[in-house]
PAVOBA-311460 format. One line per 8 residues: number of its first residue (from 0); their letters; for each residue y, x, z of N, C-alpha, C. Coordinates in steps of 0.1 Angstrom, whole numbers. Layout:
REM residues N
NUM = A = Y X Z Y X Z Y X Z; ... .
//
This chain:
REM residues 313
0 = MISDVQTR = -31 -592 297 -33 -590 312 -37 -604 319; -30 -614 314 -33 -627 320 -47 -632 316; -50 -629 304 -64 -633 299 -75 -626 306; -72 -613 310 -82 -606 317 -84 -611 331; -73 -615 338 -74 -621 351 -81 -634 351; -78 -642 341 -85 -655 339 -100 -654 337; -103 -644 328 -117 -641 326 -124 -636 338; -118 -628 346 -124 -623 359 -126 -635 368 .
8 = RTGECAVT = -116 -643 370 -117 -655 379 -128 -664 374; -128 -666 361 -139 -675 355 -153 -669 359; -154 -656 357 -167 -650 361 -170 -651 375; -160 -650 384 -162 -651 398 -167 -666 402; -160 -675 396 -164 -690 398 -178 -692 393; -182 -686 382 -195 -688 377 -206 -683 386; -203 -671 392 -212 -665 401 -213 -673 414; -201 -678 418 -201 -686 431 -208 -699 429 .
16 = QRAPTPVA = -207 -706 418 -213 -719 416 -228 -718 413; -233 -706 410 -248 -705 407 -256 -708 419; -265 -718 418 -273 -723 429 -285 -713 431; -289 -711 443 -301 -702 445 -313 -709 441; -322 -701 436 -335 -706 431 -344 -710 443; -348 -723 443 -356 -727 455 -370 -720 455; -375 -717 467 -388 -711 468 -398 -721 471; -409 -721 463 -420 -730 465 -433 -723 469 .
24 = ERSARALR = -441 -729 476 -453 -722 481 -463 -719 469; -469 -708 469 -479 -704 460 -490 -695 467; -501 -694 462 -512 -687 468 -510 -672 467; -512 -665 477 -511 -650 477 -524 -644 473; -523 -632 467 -535 -625 463 -541 -619 475; -554 -621 477 -561 -616 489 -576 -613 485; -581 -604 492 -596 -600 490 -604 -604 503; -617 -605 501 -625 -608 512 -624 -597 523 .
32 = GLRMLTLG = -622 -602 535 -619 -592 546 -631 -584 550; -643 -591 550 -655 -584 554 -659 -572 545; -657 -573 532 -659 -562 523 -650 -551 526; -637 -554 528 -627 -544 530 -629 -537 544; -634 -545 554 -637 -540 567 -648 -530 566; -659 -533 558 -670 -524 556 -665 -511 549; -657 -513 539 -651 -501 532 -643 -493 541; -634 -499 549 -626 -491 557 -634 -483 568 .
40 = LAVLAAGI = -644 -489 574 -652 -482 584 -660 -471 577; -664 -473 565 -672 -463 558 -663 -451 555; -650 -454 550 -641 -443 547 -637 -435 560; -635 -443 571 -632 -437 584 -643 -428 589; -656 -433 587 -667 -425 591 -668 -412 583; -665 -413 570 -666 -402 561 -655 -392 565; -643 -396 568 -632 -387 573 -636 -380 585; -642 -387 595 -646 -380 607 -657 -370 605 .
48 = VVLWLASR = -666 -373 596 -676 -363 592 -670 -351 586; -661 -353 577 -654 -342 570 -647 -333 580; -640 -339 589 -633 -332 600 -642 -324 608; -654 -330 611 -664 -323 619 -669 -311 611; -671 -313 598 -676 -301 590 -665 -290 589; -652 -294 589 -642 -284 589 -642 -275 601; -646 -281 612 -646 -273 624 -657 -262 624; -667 -264 615 -678 -254 613 -676 -244 602 .
56 = HAGDARTG = -664 -245 596 -661 -235 585 -648 -228 588; -645 -218 581 -633 -210 583 -627 -206 569; -614 -202 570 -607 -198 558 -602 -210 550; -603 -208 536 -598 -218 527 -607 -231 527; -619 -229 530 -628 -240 530 -625 -250 542; -621 -244 553 -618 -252 564 -605 -259 562; -595 -253 556 -582 -259 553 -584 -271 543; -592 -269 533 -595 -279 523 -602 -291 529 .
64 = LVWLGVIL = -612 -288 538 -619 -299 545 -610 -307 554; -601 -300 561 -592 -307 570 -583 -316 563; -577 -311 551 -568 -320 543 -576 -332 538; -588 -330 534 -596 -341 529 -599 -351 540; -603 -346 552 -606 -355 563 -593 -363 567; -582 -356 567 -569 -364 570 -566 -374 560; -568 -371 547 -566 -381 537 -575 -393 538; -588 -390 541 -598 -401 543 -594 -410 555 .
72 = VACAAGVL = -590 -404 566 -587 -411 578 -574 -420 575; -565 -414 568 -552 -422 565 -556 -433 555; -564 -431 546 -568 -442 537 -576 -453 545; -584 -449 554 -592 -459 562 -582 -467 571; -572 -460 576 -562 -467 584 -554 -477 576; -551 -473 563 -544 -483 555 -553 -495 551; -565 -492 549 -574 -503 545 -576 -513 557; -578 -507 569 -579 -516 581 -567 -523 585 .
80 = AGLTPITP = -555 -517 581 -542 -523 585 -540 -536 576; -546 -536 565 -545 -548 556 -553 -560 560; -562 -558 570 -571 -570 574 -562 -580 581; -564 -593 577 -556 -603 583 -565 -615 587; -567 -618 599 -575 -630 603 -566 -643 602; -572 -653 596 -566 -666 594 -574 -676 601; -567 -682 611 -574 -692 619 -571 -706 613; -580 -716 615 -578 -729 610 -565 -735 616 .
88 = GRARVVQL = -557 -742 607 -545 -748 612 -533 -738 612; -535 -726 607 -524 -716 606 -525 -709 593; -513 -708 587 -512 -701 574 -504 -688 576; -506 -678 567 -499 -666 567 -490 -665 555; -477 -663 557 -468 -661 546 -466 -646 544; -470 -642 532 -470 -627 528 -456 -624 522; -450 -614 528 -437 -609 524 -437 -594 522; -433 -590 510 -433 -575 507 -419 -571 504 .
96 = FGRYRGTI = -413 -562 513 -400 -557 511 -390 -568 509; -391 -579 517 -381 -590 516 -384 -600 506; -394 -598 498 -397 -608 487 -410 -616 491; -409 -629 488 -420 -638 490 -431 -635 480; -443 -632 485 -455 -629 476 -465 -640 476; -464 -649 485 -474 -660 485 -479 -664 499; -487 -674 500 -492 -679 513 -507 -679 513; -513 -675 524 -528 -675 526 -531 -687 535 .
104 = RESGLQWV = -539 -697 530 -543 -708 538 -558 -708 541; -566 -701 533 -580 -700 535 -583 -693 548; -591 -700 557 -594 -694 570 -605 -683 569; -605 -674 579 -614 -663 579 -607 -650 578; -614 -639 576 -608 -626 576 -605 -623 561; -592 -621 559 -587 -618 545 -580 -604 545; -579 -598 533 -572 -585 532 -561 -586 522; -549 -581 526 -538 -581 517 -532 -567 517 .
112 = NPFTRRIV = -522 -565 509 -515 -552 509 -510 -548 523; -514 -536 528 -511 -533 542 -496 -531 544; -488 -529 534 -474 -528 536 -466 -541 536; -473 -552 535 -467 -565 536 -465 -570 550; -456 -579 552 -454 -586 565 -460 -599 564; -469 -602 573 -476 -615 573 -471 -624 585; -464 -634 581 -457 -643 591 -466 -655 593; -469 -659 606 -477 -670 609 -469 -683 609 .
120 = VSTRIRNQ = -474 -693 602 -468 -706 601 -479 -716 605; -476 -725 615 -486 -735 618 -485 -746 609; -497 -751 604 -498 -762 595 -505 -774 602; -506 -773 615 -512 -784 623 -503 -796 624; -509 -808 627 -501 -820 629 -494 -819 642; -482 -823 642 -474 -822 655 -468 -836 658; -466 -838 671 -459 -850 676 -445 -845 681; -435 -852 678 -422 -849 683 -414 -861 686 .
128 = ESAQAKVN = -410 -862 699 -403 -874 703 -388 -871 704; -380 -880 699 -366 -878 699 -360 -882 713; -349 -876 716 -343 -879 728 -338 -894 728; -337 -900 740 -332 -913 741 -317 -914 737; -314 -921 727 -301 -922 722 -294 -935 725; -281 -935 727 -274 -947 730 -265 -950 718; -268 -961 710 -261 -963 698 -257 -978 697; -247 -981 690 -243 -995 687 -250 -1000 675 .
136 = DADGNPIE = -256 -1012 677 -264 -1017 665 -254 -1023 655; -259 -1030 645 -251 -1036 635 -241 -1046 640; -244 -1053 651 -235 -1063 657 -225 -1056 667; -226 -1043 669 -217 -1037 678 -222 -1036 693; -235 -1041 695 -240 -1041 709 -246 -1027 712; -243 -1021 723 -249 -1008 727 -264 -1010 730; -272 -1002 724 -286 -1002 727 -291 -988 729; -303 -987 736 -310 -974 738 -322 -974 729 .
144 = IAAVVVWQ = -324 -963 722 -335 -962 712 -340 -948 712; -353 -947 710 -360 -934 708 -372 -936 699; -377 -926 693 -388 -926 684 -396 -914 685; -409 -915 681 -418 -904 680 -422 -902 665; -422 -890 661 -425 -887 647 -437 -878 646; -447 -881 638 -459 -873 635 -456 -866 622; -457 -852 622 -454 -845 610 -462 -832 609; -462 -826 597 -468 -813 596 -461 -805 584 .
152 = VSDTAKAL = -463 -792 584 -457 -784 573 -466 -785 561; -460 -789 550 -468 -790 537 -465 -779 528; -453 -773 529 -449 -761 521 -443 -750 530; -452 -740 532 -448 -730 541 -436 -721 536; -435 -720 523 -424 -712 518 -410 -719 521; -409 -732 519 -397 -739 521 -394 -739 536; -405 -741 544 -403 -742 559 -397 -728 564; -401 -717 558 -397 -704 563 -384 -699 557 .
160 = YSVDDYVH = -381 -703 544 -370 -697 537 -359 -707 534; -362 -720 534 -351 -729 530 -342 -733 542; -348 -733 554 -340 -736 566 -342 -725 577; -332 -725 586 -333 -714 596 -344 -716 606; -346 -728 611 -357 -731 621 -362 -745 618; -374 -746 611 -378 -759 607 -381 -768 618; -386 -763 629 -389 -772 641 -376 -778 646; -366 -770 648 -353 -775 652 -346 -784 641 .
168 = FVAIQTET = -349 -781 629 -343 -789 618 -350 -803 618; -363 -804 620 -369 -817 621 -364 -825 633; -362 -818 644 -357 -825 656 -343 -831 654; -334 -824 647 -320 -828 645 -321 -840 635; -328 -838 624 -329 -849 614 -336 -862 619; -345 -860 628 -351 -872 635 -341 -880 643; -333 -873 651 -323 -880 659 -312 -886 649; -309 -879 639 -299 -885 629 -304 -897 623 .
176 = AVRHIASS = -317 -897 618 -323 -909 612 -324 -920 621; -328 -918 634 -329 -929 643 -316 -935 646; -306 -927 648 -292 -933 650 -288 -941 638; -290 -936 626 -286 -943 614 -293 -957 613; -306 -957 615 -314 -969 614 -309 -979 625; -307 -974 637 -303 -983 648 -289 -989 645; -280 -982 639 -267 -988 636 -267 -996 623; -278 -996 616 -278 -1004 603 -284 -1018 605 .
184 = YPYDSRGT = -290 -1021 616 -296 -1034 618 -293 -1039 632; -292 -1053 633 -290 -1058 646 -302 -1057 655; -300 -1058 668 -311 -1057 678 -320 -1069 676; -314 -1081 675 -321 -1094 675 -315 -1102 664; -323 -1109 656 -318 -1118 645 -313 -1131 650; -317 -1135 662 -312 -1148 668 -315 -1160 659; -326 -1160 652 -330 -1171 644 -324 -1171 631; -317 -1161 627 -311 -1161 613 -320 -1157 602 .
192 = GKLSLRDN = -331 -1151 606 -341 -1146 596 -338 -1133 590; -327 -1126 595 -323 -1113 590 -333 -1102 596; -333 -1091 590 -341 -1080 595 -335 -1074 607; -343 -1073 618 -338 -1069 631 -347 -1058 637; -342 -1051 646 -350 -1040 652 -361 -1045 661; -359 -1056 668 -369 -1061 677 -379 -1070 670; -375 -1078 660 -384 -1087 654 -392 -1082 642; -387 -1071 636 -393 -1065 624 -396 -1050 627 .
200 = ADEITERL = -405 -1048 636 -408 -1034 640 -415 -1026 629; -424 -1033 622 -431 -1026 611 -422 -1022 600; -414 -1031 595 -405 -1028 584 -395 -1017 588; -390 -1018 601 -380 -1008 605 -387 -994 605; -399 -993 610 -406 -980 611 -409 -975 597; -412 -984 588 -414 -979 574 -401 -973 568; -390 -980 570 -377 -975 565 -373 -962 573; -376 -961 585 -374 -948 593 -382 -937 587 .
208 = SAELTDRV = -395 -940 584 -403 -929 578 -398 -925 564; -393 -935 556 -388 -931 543 -376 -923 544; -367 -927 553 -354 -919 555 -357 -905 560; -366 -904 569 -370 -891 575 -376 -882 564; -385 -888 555 -391 -880 545 -381 -874 535; -370 -882 532 -360 -877 524 -352 -866 531; -350 -867 544 -341 -857 551 -348 -844 553; -362 -844 555 -369 -832 559 -376 -826 547 .
216 = RPAGVQII = -375 -832 535 -381 -827 523 -377 -812 520; -364 -809 521 -360 -795 518 -367 -785 527; -371 -788 539 -378 -779 548 -393 -778 545; -398 -785 535 -413 -785 532 -421 -792 543; -416 -802 549 -422 -810 560 -426 -823 555; -438 -828 558 -444 -841 555 -444 -850 567; -438 -862 566 -438 -871 577 -450 -880 575; -459 -880 585 -471 -888 585 -469 -902 591 .
224 = ESRLTRLS = -462 -903 602 -459 -916 608 -448 -914 617; -441 -926 619 -430 -926 629 -430 -940 636; -428 -940 649 -428 -952 656 -417 -952 667; -411 -964 669 -401 -965 680 -408 -966 693; -404 -957 702 -410 -957 716 -402 -964 726; -389 -966 723 -380 -973 733 -370 -981 725; -368 -993 729 -358 -1001 723 -353 -1012 733; -341 -1011 737 -336 -1020 747 -321 -1020 747 .
232 = YAPEIAQA = -315 -1031 753 -301 -1031 754 -296 -1021 765; -284 -1016 763 -279 -1007 773 -277 -1014 787; -278 -1007 798 -277 -1014 811 -265 -1022 813; -253 -1018 807 -241 -1026 810 -241 -1040 804; -250 -1042 794 -250 -1056 788 -264 -1062 788; -273 -1055 795 -287 -1060 795 -288 -1074 802; -281 -1076 813 -282 -1088 820 -276 -1100 812; -264 -1097 806 -258 -1107 798 -266 -1111 786 .
240 = MLRQQQAS = -272 -1101 779 -281 -1104 768 -294 -1111 772; -299 -1108 784 -311 -1115 789 -308 -1130 792; -296 -1133 797 -292 -1147 799 -290 -1154 786; -285 -1147 776 -283 -1153 763 -297 -1156 756; -306 -1147 758 -320 -1149 752 -327 -1161 759; -325 -1161 773 -330 -1173 780 -324 -1186 776; -311 -1186 773 -305 -1198 769 -310 -1202 755; -311 -1192 746 -316 -1195 733 -330 -1201 733 .
248 = AVVGARQR = -338 -1195 743 -352 -1200 744 -352 -1215 749; -343 -1218 759 -343 -1231 764 -338 -1241 753; -328 -1237 745 -324 -1246 735 -335 -1248 724; -342 -1238 721 -353 -1239 712 -364 -1248 717; -367 -1247 730 -377 -1256 735 -373 -1270 736; -360 -1272 739 -355 -1286 740 -355 -1292 726; -352 -1284 716 -352 -1289 702 -366 -1293 698; -376 -1285 702 -390 -1289 698 -394 -1302 706 .
256 = IVEGAVGM = -390 -1303 718 -393 -1315 726 -387 -1328 720; -374 -1327 716 -367 -1338 710 -374 -1342 697; -377 -1332 689 -383 -1335 676 -397 -1342 678; -404 -1338 688 -417 -1344 691 -415 -1358 696; -405 -1360 705 -403 -1373 710 -399 -1383 700; -390 -1379 691 -385 -1388 680 -397 -1392 671; -406 -1383 668 -418 -1386 660 -427 -1396 668; -428 -1394 680 -437 -1404 688 -431 -1418 689 .
264 = VQLALQRL = -417 -1418 690 -411 -1431 691 -412 -1438 677; -410 -1431 667 -412 -1437 653 -426 -1442 651; -435 -1434 656 -449 -1439 654 -452 -1451 663; -446 -1452 675 -449 -1464 683 -443 -1476 677; -430 -1475 673 -424 -1487 666 -431 -1492 654; -436 -1482 646 -443 -1485 634 -456 -1492 637; -464 -1488 647 -476 -1494 651 -474 -1508 656; -463 -1510 664 -461 -1523 670 -457 -1533 659 .
272 = EEEGVVEL = -450 -1529 649 -447 -1538 638 -459 -1541 629; -467 -1531 626 -479 -1533 617 -489 -1542 624; -491 -1540 637 -501 -1548 643 -496 -1562 649; -483 -1564 648 -477 -1577 652 -478 -1579 667; -477 -1569 675 -478 -1571 689 -466 -1578 695; -455 -1574 690 -442 -1580 695 -432 -1579 684; -423 -1589 683 -412 -1588 674 -400 -1584 681; -394 -1573 676 -382 -1567 682 -370 -1568 673 .
280 = DAERKAAM = -359 -1572 679 -347 -1572 671 -341 -1558 672; -329 -1556 667 -323 -1543 667 -319 -1539 681; -314 -1548 689 -310 -1544 703 -322 -1541 711; -333 -1548 710 -345 -1545 718 -352 -1532 713; -351 -1529 700 -356 -1516 695 -348 -1505 701; -334 -1506 702 -326 -1496 707 -329 -1494 722; -332 -1505 729 -336 -1503 743 -349 -1496 745; -359 -1499 736 -372 -1493 737 -371 -1478 734 .
288 = VSNLLVVL = -363 -1475 723 -361 -1461 719 -355 -1453 731; -345 -1459 737 -338 -1452 748 -348 -1449 760; -356 -1460 763 -366 -1458 774 -376 -1447 770; -382 -1448 758 -392 -1439 754 -387 -1424 754; -374 -1422 749 -368 -1409 749 -366 -1404 763; -362 -1412 772 -360 -1408 786 -374 -1403 792; -384 -1411 789 -397 -1408 795 -403 -1395 788; -401 -1393 775 -407 -1382 768 -399 -1369 770 .
296 = CSEQATQQ = -386 -1370 772 -377 -1358 772 -373 -1354 786; -377 -1362 796 -373 -1359 810 -381 -1348 815; -375 -1338 823 -383 -1327 829 -390 -1332 842; -385 -1343 848 -392 -1348 860 -399 -1361 857; -408 -1365 866 -416 -1377 864 -407 -1389 865; -408 -1399 856 -399 -1411 856 -406 -1422 865; -398 -1431 870 -403 -1442 878 -401 -1455 870; -412 -1463 871 -411 -1476 864 -403 -1486 871 .
304 = VVNTGSLY = -395 -1494 863 -387 -1505 869 -392 -1518 862; -396 -1527 870 -401 -1540 865 -389 -1550 863; -387 -1554 851 -376 -1563 848 -382 -1577 848; -379 -1586 857 -384 -1599 858 -376 -1609 849; -365 -1605 845 -357 -1613 836 -359 -1609 821; -349 -1612 813 -349 -1608 799 -338 -1598 797; -338 -1593 785 -328 -1582 781 -314 -1588 781; -313 -1602 779 -300 -1608 777 -295 -1615 789 .
312 = Q = -302 -1613 800 -298 -1620 813 -296 -1610 824 .
//
């Protein structure tokens, strides 16, 4: 008894763990629509003629002609019902009694089994912009970010059968990927050389596209391009971060000025010594360096002071 229960439970677990077979797009069987249209009209015309002839007869002949005319008209209706126009940029997923029978992508008038259901799936390129999201970056600073994604359906079977609504699925996955990318990198590298959202836009968008491709692959969607459309600090810290950026810019500019001034002072002292213009001891060199640095690094115009004495008086 116990072994039977264990066997039954094992069988139930095996059935539960069996993964569904993924559906992949394949071409559906279809015939040229113009030929079938001609055939359908010809059969319909024949049925109408037979019914007209039945009205001119009586007895068994009339009954037989009526039945023949009805059959011809029904066959013509079935043939015409199978006609399926395919416009460029739209595919038809053919489904027969709940089973996937293939996809028609070739544009024009096609003919398929009239008992099938033909579902329209757009294969055109689409633009989708994510909602503006407020996320903390890798440094914990709140930022506002949004992105636009260019995508199209590459596998109509997966788009229709693997997810409930592939358009909504792409929108949710886009927002998720944008939030994940925004929280994985700092907004600004601040001169550290690390990858940041503001300084490395091309690398960030490439990684966003790669992550989106992995996320939407089960839905049969191909990501063509993704770009950040909005990237800024949140309003509550925008002013503080602006002052920090301004201070960093001022410090960087001062550093460049000092480096240039030191180089010019070195060059001036070297030329004076090489050409023998004047002999300077250590104290006079220090005074000249101080004066030159004041002149070169000062933001305002300096005034000359004529010293009639010497440095030691």
